[in-house]
A tleap script that builds the chain and sets N, CA, C and O, in Angstrom:
source leaprc.protein.ff14SB
mol = sequence {
  NMET THR SER HIE ASP GLU LEU SER TYR TYR
  LEU SER GLN GLY LEU ALA ILE ARG VAL ASP
  GLY ILE THR ILE SER ASP VAL ASN LEU GLU
  HIE LEU ASN LEU ILE LEU ASN GLU ASP ASP
  SER TYR MET LYS GLU TYR VAL ASN ASP GLN
  GLU GLY GLU ILE TYR ALA ILE GLU TYR GLN
  LYS ILE LYS CGLU
}
set mol.1.N position { 5.658 20.726 -8.873 }
set mol.1.CA position { 6.230 19.395 -8.745 }
set mol.1.C position { 5.101 18.368 -8.681 }
set mol.1.O position { 4.573 17.977 -9.722 }
set mol.2.N position { 4.726 17.931 -7.503 }
set mol.2.CA position { 3.661 16.949 -7.336 }
set mol.2.C position { 2.426 17.663 -6.796 }
set mol.2.O position { 2.520 18.441 -5.847 }
set mol.3.N position { 1.275 17.400 -7.398 }
set mol.3.CA position { 0.055 18.083 -6.981 }
set mol.3.C position { -0.677 17.299 -5.897 }
set mol.3.O position { -0.462 16.102 -5.709 }
set mol.4.N position { -1.542 18.010 -5.196 }
set mol.4.CA position { -2.364 17.388 -4.162 }
set mol.4.C position { -3.225 16.285 -4.776 }
set mol.4.O position { -3.393 15.221 -4.180 }
set mol.5.N position { -3.774 16.541 -5.976 }
set mol.5.CA position { -4.605 15.538 -6.642 }
set mol.5.C position { -3.809 14.272 -6.938 }
set mol.5.O position { -4.319 13.162 -6.780 }
set mol.6.N position { -2.559 14.439 -7.367 }
set mol.6.CA position { -1.713 13.278 -7.660 }
set mol.6.C position { -1.446 12.473 -6.393 }
set mol.6.O position { -1.530 11.245 -6.409 }
set mol.7.N position { -1.128 13.154 -5.304 }
set mol.7.CA position { -0.872 12.461 -4.037 }
set mol.7.C position { -2.132 11.748 -3.540 }
set mol.7.O position { -2.064 10.613 -3.069 }
set mol.8.N position { -3.272 12.415 -3.646 }
set mol.8.CA position { -4.542 11.798 -3.237 }
set mol.8.C position { -4.840 10.562 -4.083 }
set mol.8.O position { -5.325 9.552 -3.573 }
set mol.9.N position { -4.545 10.655 -5.376 }
set mol.9.CA position { -4.757 9.512 -6.261 }
set mol.9.C position { -3.907 8.326 -5.829 }
set mol.9.O position { -4.405 7.202 -5.763 }
set mol.10.N position { -2.639 8.557 -5.534 }
set mol.10.CA position { -1.754 7.475 -5.089 }
set mol.10.C position { -2.319 6.799 -3.846 }
set mol.10.O position { -2.353 5.571 -3.760 }
set mol.11.N position { -2.765 7.610 -2.878 }
set mol.11.CA position { -3.332 7.046 -1.649 }
set mol.11.C position { -4.604 6.260 -1.944 }
set mol.11.O position { -4.821 5.192 -1.371 }
set mol.12.N position { -5.446 6.781 -2.834 }
set mol.12.CA position { -6.707 6.095 -3.148 }
set mol.12.C position { -6.458 4.762 -3.852 }
set mol.12.O position { -7.299 3.864 -3.792 }
set mol.13.N position { -5.323 4.628 -4.511 }
set mol.13.CA position { -4.969 3.379 -5.185 }
set mol.13.C position { -4.295 2.388 -4.239 }
set mol.13.O position { -3.910 1.293 -4.650 }
set mol.14.N position { -4.156 2.777 -2.973 }
set mol.14.CA position { -3.569 1.886 -1.981 }
set mol.14.C position { -2.057 1.900 -1.963 }
set mol.14.O position { -1.434 1.040 -1.340 }
set mol.15.N position { -1.459 2.868 -2.640 }
set mol.15.CA position { -0.001 2.959 -2.644 }
set mol.15.C position { 0.484 3.653 -1.379 }
set mol.15.O position { -0.137 4.601 -0.899 }
set mol.16.N position { 1.586 3.176 -0.852 }
set mol.16.CA position { 2.211 3.840 0.283 }
set mol.16.C position { 3.002 5.032 -0.256 }
set mol.16.O position { 3.627 4.948 -1.313 }
set mol.17.N position { 2.968 6.131 0.477 }
set mol.17.CA position { 3.773 7.299 0.133 }
set mol.17.C position { 4.690 7.571 1.313 }
set mol.17.O position { 4.247 7.661 2.458 }
set mol.18.N position { 5.972 7.700 1.013 }
set mol.18.CA position { 6.951 7.992 2.063 }
set mol.18.C position { 7.825 9.161 1.626 }
set mol.18.O position { 8.227 9.264 0.467 }
set mol.19.N position { 8.106 10.034 2.581 }
set mol.19.CA position { 9.016 11.153 2.345 }
set mol.19.C position { 10.137 11.038 3.363 }
set mol.19.O position { 9.913 11.102 4.571 }
set mol.20.N position { 11.343 10.869 2.850 }
set mol.20.CA position { 12.513 10.683 3.712 }
set mol.20.C position { 12.252 9.619 4.779 }
set mol.20.O position { 12.663 9.764 5.930 }
set mol.21.N position { 11.559 8.543 4.375 }
set mol.21.CA position { 11.308 7.416 5.267 }
set mol.21.C position { 10.078 7.552 6.142 }
set mol.21.O position { 9.754 6.621 6.879 }
set mol.22.N position { 9.379 8.684 6.089 }
set mol.22.CA position { 8.186 8.904 6.904 }
set mol.22.C position { 6.950 8.604 6.062 }
set mol.22.O position { 6.776 9.165 4.980 }
set mol.23.N position { 6.095 7.715 6.566 }
set mol.23.CA position { 4.885 7.336 5.835 }
set mol.23.C position { 3.855 8.453 5.908 }
set mol.23.O position { 3.606 9.030 6.966 }
set mol.24.N position { 3.263 8.741 4.750 }
set mol.24.CA position { 2.265 9.798 4.626 }
set mol.24.C position { 0.882 9.178 4.562 }
set mol.24.O position { 0.694 8.123 3.957 }
set mol.25.N position { -0.083 9.833 5.187 }
set mol.25.CA position { -1.473 9.383 5.143 }
set mol.25.C position { -2.360 10.589 4.840 }
set mol.25.O position { -1.868 11.696 4.625 }
set mol.26.N position { -3.662 10.361 4.827 }
set mol.26.CA position { -4.605 11.467 4.605 }
set mol.26.C position { -4.463 12.549 5.672 }
set mol.26.O position { -4.747 13.718 5.414 }
set mol.27.N position { -4.028 12.167 6.857 }
set mol.27.CA position { -3.916 13.110 7.973 }
set mol.27.C position { -2.837 14.157 7.717 }
set mol.27.O position { -3.049 15.337 7.998 }
set mol.28.N position { -1.686 13.749 7.191 }
set mol.28.CA position { -0.591 14.699 6.988 }
set mol.28.C position { -0.321 14.998 5.510 }
set mol.28.O position { 0.756 15.479 5.157 }
set mol.29.N position { -1.291 14.715 4.663 }
set mol.29.CA position { -1.145 14.928 3.223 }
set mol.29.C position { -0.951 16.396 2.873 }
set mol.29.O position { -0.127 16.719 2.017 }
set mol.30.N position { -1.691 17.291 3.517 }
set mol.30.CA position { -1.562 18.721 3.225 }
set mol.30.C position { -0.151 19.219 3.533 }
set mol.30.O position { 0.405 20.025 2.787 }
set mol.31.N position { 0.416 18.741 4.620 }
set mol.31.CA position { 1.781 19.137 4.995 }
set mol.31.C position { 2.770 18.676 3.933 }
set mol.31.O position { 3.656 19.432 3.535 }
set mol.32.N position { 2.621 17.454 3.480 }
set mol.32.CA position { 3.498 16.926 2.435 }
set mol.32.C position { 3.356 17.742 1.163 }
set mol.32.O position { 4.353 18.068 0.519 }
set mol.33.N position { 2.138 18.071 0.799 }
set mol.33.CA position { 1.887 18.839 -0.412 }
set mol.33.C position { 2.620 20.185 -0.348 }
set mol.33.O position { 3.201 20.616 -1.344 }
set mol.34.N position { 2.600 20.845 0.798 }
set mol.34.CA position { 3.301 22.123 0.951 }
set mol.34.C position { 4.807 21.950 0.794 }
set mol.34.O position { 5.459 22.751 0.123 }
set mol.35.N position { 5.352 20.926 1.398 }
set mol.35.CA position { 6.795 20.676 1.317 }
set mol.35.C position { 7.212 20.445 -0.133 }
set mol.35.O position { 8.170 21.053 -0.611 }
set mol.36.N position { 6.502 19.580 -0.823 }
set mol.36.CA position { 6.885 19.229 -2.186 }
set mol.36.C position { 6.694 20.386 -3.155 }
set mol.36.O position { 7.450 20.510 -4.119 }
set mol.37.N position { 5.701 21.234 -2.919 }
set mol.37.CA position { 5.484 22.378 -3.800 }
set mol.37.C position { 6.484 23.493 -3.551 }
set mol.37.O position { 6.843 24.213 -4.482 }
set mol.38.N position { 6.943 23.653 -2.316 }
set mol.38.CA position { 7.865 24.729 -1.991 }
set mol.38.C position { 9.314 24.346 -2.233 }
set mol.38.O position { 10.151 25.213 -2.486 }
set mol.39.N position { 9.613 23.087 -2.160 }
set mol.39.CA position { 11.004 22.642 -2.277 }
set mol.39.C position { 11.095 21.624 -3.402 }
set mol.39.O position { 10.646 20.486 -3.263 }
set mol.40.N position { 11.685 22.046 -4.523 }
set mol.40.CA position { 11.740 21.159 -5.686 }
set mol.40.C position { 12.959 20.248 -5.688 }
set mol.40.O position { 13.339 19.719 -6.733 }
set mol.41.N position { 13.568 20.063 -4.533 }
set mol.41.CA position { 14.754 19.213 -4.464 }
set mol.41.C position { 14.435 17.820 -3.921 }
set mol.41.O position { 15.236 17.220 -3.205 }
set mol.42.N position { 13.243 17.316 -4.277 }
set mol.42.CA position { 12.859 15.955 -3.925 }
set mol.42.C position { 12.761 15.117 -5.193 }
set mol.42.O position { 12.248 15.568 -6.217 }
set mol.43.N position { 13.256 13.904 -5.107 }
set mol.43.CA position { 13.202 12.984 -6.230 }
set mol.43.C position { 12.138 11.920 -5.933 }
set mol.43.O position { 12.098 11.354 -4.840 }
set mol.44.N position { 11.282 11.660 -6.920 }
set mol.44.CA position { 10.234 10.646 -6.768 }
set mol.44.C position { 10.758 9.319 -7.299 }
set mol.44.O position { 11.339 9.254 -8.383 }
set mol.45.N position { 10.543 8.259 -6.516 }
set mol.45.CA position { 10.961 6.917 -6.923 }
set mol.45.C position { 9.794 5.960 -6.729 }
set mol.45.O position { 9.166 5.930 -5.671 }
set mol.46.N position { 9.514 5.179 -7.768 }
set mol.46.CA position { 8.476 4.149 -7.689 }
set mol.46.C position { 9.108 2.872 -7.169 }
set mol.46.O position { 10.148 2.440 -7.668 }
set mol.47.N position { 8.479 2.260 -6.161 }
set mol.47.CA position { 8.993 1.040 -5.554 }
set mol.47.C position { 8.135 -0.129 -6.016 }
set mol.47.O position { 6.916 -0.122 -5.843 }
set mol.48.N position { 8.781 -1.136 -6.607 }
set mol.48.CA position { 8.087 -2.308 -7.153 }
set mol.48.C position { 8.249 -3.515 -6.245 }
set mol.48.O position { 9.232 -3.644 -5.514 }
set mol.49.N position { 7.242 -4.411 -6.313 }
set mol.49.CA position { 7.371 -5.691 -5.626 }
set mol.49.C position { 8.062 -6.686 -6.564 }
set mol.49.O position { 8.531 -6.305 -7.636 }
set mol.50.N position { 8.123 -7.933 -6.170 }
set mol.50.CA position { 8.828 -8.945 -6.961 }
set mol.50.C position { 8.169 -9.208 -8.304 }
set mol.50.O position { 8.830 -9.651 -9.243 }
set mol.51.N position { 6.878 -8.939 -8.404 }
set mol.51.CA position { 6.168 -9.131 -9.672 }
set mol.51.C position { 6.246 -7.898 -10.566 }
set mol.51.O position { 5.727 -7.914 -11.682 }
set mol.52.N position { 6.879 -6.843 -10.101 }
set mol.52.CA position { 7.005 -5.622 -10.880 }
set mol.52.C position { 5.874 -4.628 -10.687 }
set mol.52.O position { 5.825 -3.606 -11.370 }
set mol.53.N position { 4.963 -4.915 -9.764 }
set mol.53.CA position { 3.855 -4.012 -9.479 }
set mol.53.C position { 4.317 -2.912 -8.517 }
set mol.53.O position { 5.031 -3.181 -7.550 }
set mol.54.N position { 3.907 -1.690 -8.790 }
set mol.54.CA position { 4.251 -0.569 -7.907 }
set mol.54.C position { 3.416 -0.675 -6.643 }
set mol.54.O position { 2.193 -0.796 -6.714 }
set mol.55.N position { 4.070 -0.631 -5.482 }
set mol.55.CA position { 3.338 -0.676 -4.218 }
set mol.55.C position { 3.611 0.534 -3.342 }
set mol.55.O position { 2.940 0.728 -2.329 }
set mol.56.N position { 4.603 1.362 -3.725 }
set mol.56.CA position { 4.921 2.544 -2.921 }
set mol.56.C position { 5.589 3.597 -3.793 }
set mol.56.O position { 6.172 3.303 -4.836 }
set mol.57.N position { 5.483 4.819 -3.331 }
set mol.57.CA position { 6.187 5.937 -3.950 }
set mol.57.C position { 6.973 6.627 -2.850 }
set mol.57.O position { 6.429 6.997 -1.809 }
set mol.58.N position { 8.260 6.791 -3.101 }
set mol.58.CA position { 9.126 7.411 -2.109 }
set mol.58.C position { 9.679 8.716 -2.669 }
set mol.58.O position { 10.081 8.802 -3.829 }
set mol.59.N position { 9.684 9.721 -1.809 }
set mol.59.CA position { 10.298 10.998 -2.134 }
set mol.59.C position { 11.537 11.146 -1.270 }
set mol.59.O position { 11.462 11.058 -0.044 }
set mol.60.N position { 12.660 11.367 -1.902 }
set mol.60.CA position { 13.921 11.534 -1.186 }
set mol.60.C position { 14.464 12.929 -1.458 }
set mol.60.O position { 14.506 13.373 -2.606 }
set mol.61.N position { 14.876 13.611 -0.409 }
set mol.61.CA position { 15.488 14.937 -0.566 }
set mol.61.C position { 16.847 14.733 -1.250 }
set mol.61.O position { 17.648 13.887 -0.853 }
set mol.62.N position { 17.069 15.522 -2.270 }
set mol.62.CA position { 18.341 15.456 -2.999 }
set mol.62.C position { 19.335 16.370 -2.310 }
set mol.62.O position { 19.091 17.566 -2.151 }
set mol.63.N position { 20.440 15.806 -1.908 }
set mol.63.CA position { 21.492 16.587 -1.240 }
set mol.63.C position { 22.300 17.324 -2.289 }
set mol.63.O position { 22.630 16.766 -3.336 }
set mol.64.N position { 22.614 18.565 -2.011 }
set mol.64.CA position { 23.411 19.351 -2.952 }
set mol.64.C position { 24.882 19.259 -2.622 }
set mol.64.O position { 25.708 19.860 -3.310 }
savepdb mol mol.pdb
quit
């Protein structure tokens, strides 16, 4: 699904990463990486500001 390198890149670009509303940082990045790799039922959504620039990436668990 999403790789550690991809998540690190998002953080290095100053983008906020949230999973089910919880903000992710370098401290808990490894935990997030494990969750996303083991459970493919997360949907990635890019969040834009009023100018259309991406400022956050949100992962939401998809309910079955």
